[in-house]
N, C-alpha and C positions, 0 to 999 in steps of 0.2 A: 501766499505768500506776504501780505500787507500783515499779517499778524505776528508773524515771525519776526522782522525787520521793528515792530513797536516791544516785542518780546527783549529778542536781543538790543532793542536801544535802553530797555526798562535796566537791562545788566550794568548798564555805564550809567547810570542815574546822576551816582555821584560825579563823575565826571563828567557830565550832561550838565550839571546846575553850574559848575566851574565857569562852561562853555558862556553860561549865555552873559549876552551883550558882552564881551570879549572879543576884542581883536586879536586873532594867533598874533604871534609874534615869529618872524621865517628864521629856521636853523639853518645852519650849515645841511643842504641838500646830499649830504653824502651816506652812501650805505651803509650802517655797520652790520657786516656780516654776523655776528654775538648776536643781535637781538633779530633779525631778519631770524635766524636759525630758534630764536627762542620763540618768535612768532607761528611761527609756523610748527613745532615740537606744540605749542597749545594748541594752533588751529586742527592740527590731528587728532588732538588726542578727544576733543569737539566732536570731530568728525568720523571719530572711532566709538563715539557714545558717552564718552568718559569726561567725569569732572576735575580737572585739575586743579589740585590743591596747594599745590607748592608755586610761592612767587606769585601769588595772588592775593586780591586786599580780604578782609574778610566779605565784604558787601556783594565780591564776585563770588567767593564761596557759595555763599548765600543764595547767590540769584540763578546760577547753574543748577539748575534745576530737573531732573530726568524729562521732566515737562518741555522745560524750554529748552533742552539738547534736542529732542524729540523735533522740536518746532523747527528747530536750525536744519538737523537732518534734510526735515521734508521740504524745506528752501533751498536749499542746495543741489537736493536731487537729480536736478532737472538740467543740473550743471557737467554729469558725467562725473567724473573720477578726476580727484583732485591731484594736480601734478607738484604746483609749488606758488610760493608766493613770491611778488615781483614790487620791488621798492621802489614808491613813487616818490615820495616826501615827507617832510619832516613839520610841523612847528612846534608852540609850545602858548599853553594858556594856562594862565593864572597857575604856576606851581604842576604843570600837568605836562606832559612833554605826549605830542600824538604821532603817531605813525599812519600814510596813508601809504595803503599798499591793493595792490591787483592781485587778487586771488586766481591763478591760472587752473583750469578745469580742461575735460577735454572737449565740452560742447559749449564754455563759455568763459564769461572774467569779469566776475564780479569785482568791485570795490570795495573794499574792508579797510576802517581805520583802526587802531590799537590804540590802548591811551597806558602808561606808565601813573603812579604818582609821584612823589615827589623823594619815594620812599624806592623806586625802583620797581616796584609791585604792578600788575596787569591791573588796572583798576577799571575795565572797560575795552569793549571790541563792539563790534558793529557795522551793520553793511553800509555803506555809503551810494548818495544816489545821486 
């Protein structure tokens, strides 16, 4: 599991660099149903073994290798069948908007972070501890 978390975090390296030493700026914590639907579709594509290509940064496209998607599958398998994403909060760090969600599976509820760049493209996502 640890290697999968590392690989997922690596996909978000561009966003992670921007977060170093930065203090998140709180934003209105109101769920945007369109963004939740978008993140859920993205997450379901990943869980189905597909690398989304639309609405993601070039770095994200390159990072979503078959090996990484396989690692994500192995990491999420113990949680059972995915049901939905549940909005928790959002904030902003150095031009990146971060959206915190709980992924509801039938056997667990891990937390995930989805990151959008200033153009609205998915720049990263990773499991939060």
